[in-house]
N, C-alpha and C positions, 0 to 999 in steps of 0.2 A: 640648823637644818629641821631640830627636830621644833621647836618655836615655832616655825613658819607651821608647818604640817596641823600642829593643833590648834591655829588659829583656822587655818584651812577649815579641818575637822568641826571650829566649834562655827563658822560660817556656815556651813553647809547644812548643821542641827537646826539652827535659829531659822534657816528658809525652809527647812521641811516644814519644821512645826509650824510656821507661820501659811505655808499654803496648806497645811490639812485642816489650820485652825480658819480659814478662806473658804474652804469646801465642804466642813463641816455644815458654818454658816450658810452658806449659799443652798445648802440641803436642807436646811431646819424652813419648814412650813411653818411664819405666822401665822395664824386665823385670823385675827385680829385682822386682816385685811384680806378676808373672805366676803365675797358679792352675793352670792346666793348659795344655798343646800339645800337641797332635798334627798331626799331618803330612792332608789332604785331595785330593781331585781333582777341580775345575772340566770336565766332561766335555764337549767342542765335537765340531762335524760331523767337522773336519778332522784337529782334534790335539784331544788333553787337556793341561791347564796346571795345575802342581800348586804347591799354597798352603798354606807355614806358619799356623794357625790357634794364634792365642794368647789366653787368657780371664781377662779381670782383672775387678776388685771391681762396673767399674759399665762394660762394655763386652767386644764380642772381637771382632779384629781378623785380616784375612786379607791378608798380603803373599808375594811369589814369591822371601825369603826369613827365615833365623827370627829376625831382627833387624830388621827393616827397618822403619825412620822413615818412612816414605811409602805405607802399606798399601794394597791394592785398593781393599781393601771396611773398614769400620768400622760395627759393628752396637750400639747406645746398649741396654742395656737399659731395659726402663717395660711399662708391661702392657701398650698400646698395639702392642709390638713382638709381630706370631706368627710361632712356627717351628715346620714344615710333618715330623714325619718320615715317610720314605718309607720301605714294609719291601721284604724278598725272601725267599723260601722256598729253604731250604737242605735238602742230605738230615740237614742237625741239626736245623732246625727254620726256625722265623722266625728273622732278624736284621732290625737296620737297619742299611741299603742306603748311606743317606745322607741329608740333612736340608736342609729347602729356607727360604732367610732372604726379607726382602725387600730390593730395592734400586731406588731410581728409580721405585717403584708396579711394581713387577717381582719375581717370586720366581726365583733364582738357586738350583739345588741343587749342595749339595759332596759324592761321596762319598769315603767311610774305614771306617778295620777298624771292627767292630761293635763291640769293649769302648771304643776309645775313643770313638764316637758315645754309648757306656753313661754315661762317667763327663760326660762332656759335658750331657748330659742331666739327671744330677742336678744338676751346679752352677748350671743355669740354671734349673732346672724352677718357683722360686717369683719369677723377674726378668722372668718372662717370661713369656706367653701361648701354648699349644701348638695345634695345628689337628687336627682330623680324628681327634677322639678315638674313632670308631668303629674306625676299623685296631687298634687296638692296646689297647683292651679290649672285652669279649665280656662284654652282658652276662646275668648268673642271672638274678633275681624280683626283681620293685619293692619296695621291705623299708620304702617311707613315701608317704605322700603331704598336700600341702598345697595349697592356694587357690594359691599363686605357682611350689609347685616340686613335686619328686619324687626319691624316692634311693631307688638301685639299688645290688643287691649288683652287682660286675662282676668279672670275671677278669682281672687281664694279662696277656697272653698272651704274653709274652716269657718268666716265667717263673711259668707260673702262683697267684698268690698269690690271694689274694681283696680286693679293695678298693669302697669304696661311693663311691658316685658320687652327687653332688647335683648337679643338673640347674633352674638358675633360669632362671624365662622371662624375658625380655629386655622382652617386651609389659607386662608384670607391673609393672619395676621404671619403665617410661615411663611407664606412667598413675599413678605418684608424685610424677610429676615431675623434680625437684633432688634430693629427697630421700631414695629413692628410687636413684639411683644412687649417691649419697653413703651411703648405707646399706652398697648390696653393699661397696662398695668399702670403707668403713670394718672391715666383718666381713673381708675377703682379706685385708687391713693386721695387724689384730688375730692373726690363725689363722698368718698369713708371723711374724711375730715371733715367738709360740706353736710354732713347730714343731719344732725344736729340742729337747723337754721332753714326748717322747711318754708317758713315764713322770707326768705332770701334767695334759696336755690332750688332747682331740679334734685328731689330727697332719694336718695340710696336706700334698700328696705335690706335685700339680702343677693348675695352674690350663687349660681348657679355656674355647676361643671358637666356636661354629658361627652359623649363620645369626641362631635362632632364641632360641639358648639358653645364659649361663654355664654350665661346671660345675666343680665345686670335686670332685677324687679326695682324697677322705680314709681314714686307717685302721679298718680296720673291727672291730668292740666285737665283739666273742662274746657277752661278758654283758649280763647285764641291765640295768635301770637301778631309781635306788634305790625309788623307786616302786612297780616291780615286785615289788620285796623286798618293799615292805611289804605289798602283798595278797595274796604268799605264807604270811607270818605272816596275815594274816587267816582264810586258809585252812586255816590248821593251827591257828583259832583261840587265836594269839598275838598279841598286839597292840604287843608289842616285844623286839627283838634284847638278848640278854643282851650284862652290860651291858661286859664283855671287846670284845664285837665292835664295840659303839659306839661302846666309845676308837679300838679303829685306824678306822672310817670319821669318825669326826672329824681324831683325827690325818692323816689324810690328804688330809680334804678343807683344814684348812687350813695341811700343809703345800704345797698344790696352790695356795689365795689366798694364801702369801705370796711366791712365785714370780709371782703375776701381778698385784701389786702393787709389787714390786720394777719392775717396769716399768712403773709408772702408769697400769697397765690395769684396767678396772672392768670386772663383767659385767653386772650391773645384771638377772639373773634367774636369779640363784643359785635354786634349790626341785630338791626331791628328780627333779624329769623328766629336769634338768639332771645330775645324778647320776650316771653310768653308771660300771659295770666293768669294764672290756678283758678278763678271764678270769672264763669263771663259778665261782663257788662263789669266789672269792676277793675278798673286801672292802679286800684292802690292794693292791688294781689300782685303786680308785676313779680316776675324769678325773673334767674340769669339758668337760663339749657346749654346742652351742648358743651362739652370741658374735653373734646377730645382734645385738643390745642393747648389743652392749660397744660402749665408747670409750675415750680418753684422757685422762686427770684433767688434761694440761696445751690441753685445747679449751679456744678461745677461749669460744665457745658448742656445747651440747652438742644432737645430733638429739635428738629425743623424749625434752626432761628427763626428765617426767613419767611414768613408764612402767612397767616389769614385771609382775610376776602379784599378784594378793591375798594376803593374809596371809603374805606375805616381802619387803614391801616397805618401805623405809626411812621413819621420819617424815616426815625434813629433801625425801624428795622427793616428796613431797604435800603438801606447806609449802611447796613451793621458790618461791620470789618473783622477778618478770620479771628479768633478766642476773645468778641468783646462778649460785653451781653448790654441788657438793658435793662427798664425796671419797671414794675406796676405803672410805672405814668404810663406807659402804650396802651394799657385800657382807659388812661383817660383823657384821650384825644381819639378813639375809636366814639367813645362816648359823647365829647364836642358833637362828632358829626352826627350824630343821631342827635343832636340836641339841636345842631344846625338846621338838621330838617324838619325838628316839630316849629322851631319857629317860623320857617319861612315856608314851608311845604315840598322843598327840592333839596338835591342832591347835590352836598360842596363841593366832591369833586364827581364830574363827569364826565364823559368816553365814549366811542364807538365801538374802541372793542376792550378787552382784558389790559394788552401791553399798554394802552392808552392811562388805564385807570390805573394802571399802577406809575406809570412813566408822571399823571398829575400828583398822586403821592407824593411821589419821590419829591417834588417839586414843594412842594406846599406851599401854594404862591396861595394865598386866600384871603378876601377883599373880603373887610370889614364895615366898608363906607357903604353902607346900607340906609336908605333913609330914614328915621326913625317914623313908625305909626303911633306909639304911645299907648301901643294895646303888645306888639307881641316884639316889636322892633324898640326897645328903650334902652336910655343908659346905662339900665344892670342887667340885660342881658348881655347888650353884645362885651361889657365888659367881662362877663359871667364866660362870657364865647369864646373871646380874648383868651385869658384865662388855661381855657382849658387845650385848647387847640395853635398852643406855646411850638414851637419849633424847637426850640429846647428844652429839654424834656425836664432840666433844672429849675425852669423857672414857670413851670406848666403848675395848675394849681395838685393839689390831691381830696382823693373825693370825701375825707371829713373836714377838710376848709372848705370845698365847693356847698357844703349843706348849711356851712351858715352863712352863706353869701346872702345882701341883700334883694337879691332874688326873688328868693325864695322868702316872700311875707311872713308874715305873725299869724296874718290876717287866715294865713293858708290850714282850710280844715279837711284832713282823705274825709272827716267820717261824712262831711257834707253832701260827697258826693259820691262815696264807694259803693254805695247800695243801690247807683243807679247810674247805666251808664250811658256814652251819646248816645248809641245803636240797642239799647233797652228797650224791650217791647215797653216799657211804662210810659217811655215819650213820645209824645203825640209830635204827629207829623208838622202840627204848628209849630212846634217846639223847634224841630229841627230844621226847619224855614227862618225860624229867628236865629239861631245859632248860626246860619250860612249870611242871614243879613248883616250879623253885626262884624261878621269874620271879611267879607264884602268890604265895609266901610270903611275896614281899619287898611285897606288898599287903595292912601288918595295918591299916591304917587306910581309914576308910568314905569318906574324901574319897576315895579311889581309886575304889572299887568303884562311889561313884555314880555319877562320870563314865562309865566303861566303859560301862554299859547305853545311853550314850546317844551314844559317839565315832560311833557306822555312821548317825546320825541326819545328829549336825555335818558329819558330814565327806562324806554323798550331798549335803547340803546349801550346802556352800561354794561349790560353780562350778555352781550350780544352771542358770545360761544355758550352759554350755558341756557337752555330751554326751559321752558315753566312745565311748572308738574305739579301734580297734587299737593296739599298744602295738607299737613297733621298735626293734630292739634296735639303734641308730646312734643315734638322735637323740631317743629320747623319744617322748612322746605326741604321735599326730596329730590336734589336737578342732580344729573351728570353734564359730562363733558360736549357737547356736541357736535363738535370737532373728532373726526379717529385722528389717530396720531400720525398717519402719511400725510395729514395737511398740515401739518406743523414742521416750521422750517425749520434749521441751523438751531441746535440748542450750543448757544451760550450762555446762560442761566438758569437759577434754579429758585420753582419758589412753593409755598407748597398751602394747601390750601385743603383747609376740613372737608371730605369729602361725607355726606350726611350718613351718620350712623357708623360712624370711628373708623372707616375709611380715611386716609390720611395721604390725600394723591399728591405728583408733584408736576405741578404746571412747566412748558418749557417754556421760557419765554423766547420768542420770536428772534431774530436778527435782523434788524433793520436801522436807520440810521437816528432815527427819534431812539425806540427802545434799547440801543445801547449804553444809552446814558442814563437807563434806571437805576440798575445794580448794583453802579461799577462803583 
């Protein structure tokens, strides 16, 4: 019995020693991992006190010596940590004079050199939440409005650069219970991950929180959306881009998707509205925007599993069974729908109602027997289109492999076209007429001509429940359902669509013999 108790005491002693060793190791501050350091001053009534600020990946600390193991303040990074920037007017202009940080339910302020504070702010910009956005940004114009949020262009007061600010109402997120907050956090998480790829995605710069709104500061996109470019084609009596422009657009879209999918992120709402150009008349600057429905492929259970925009939804989303999942290949299918429109000038899935478009998506009956014209419709383009629109996602091509497809010939040089877009002022009317004539000459088959006459009717009827609204050069088309809830019939299924500006709305699929088969 004594031997037994002795063994227990030894084990207990070893456990406690190892525990204390781990605690000491965790408490040890390795200054070799420091990201940035500077000196600041805490101002007090009688005397000021100097502190050394050391910034690490997961926190910043403040101590009275540069290599202290017992800092006075340790501030961990996280969405709940709020930092306030305090400004000061000088003869040279506006500067950051100090910052305030939370400590024991109080705000403590530290003054420091402006340049050091600017660098500090840049380092922690996506690691914490900032306060007092109105002190740092001057609103210019409202460029978008939705049910849950508004988007403004704004000038950053410290350098006069223009950014876009999306202000999302907290009350709206709370109305959606836990799903609203979860969707917002997922969107922010995705944008944080993608922030280091400004050439591929709308870039998140900073996160602010006020009493009533969350504010996301993003890059300001000068160009238009792909939808707007299609509209400009129609206005010029053209219904598709010259083939070399179509190749540039598709190659950049697939390049962006390859980066996105490398991080196991699924966009889930790819469509022309959510493809924008960061520069005017430069198709090589295409970026992906609006990640309100984006999710991680590794999530155990997706938020809003059946979601997207009718006409661009992969069939496996619409036929999803409970507790089942899908992969990044759903984005490839959506990309194929966009590719189809670039090649033919038509929507892949038509329909006179929301429900009919959903049904056609689900059935996924695609006609690939399109007469070749040796310009748009070639063996190579049809082959790539078929691989992107495979009904079985297991056989669907990846974005990375699609970039190596022979359709993107080696002679495709983006630099030739990136400076002058099809609607650039540098292009003469005569040049546009020549482009139009070349396009018309490729339509040698009656198949194309018969379909062209019906295109406007088909496109206008595709989303008959969603009216046209103002275009926004930042986030795409801000539209709302034209039908009131009272006009919707008995709800038998649910399909989630991204309401512009972060609101996720549940579309009630109406009960009818045709629609009842859509989401079974």
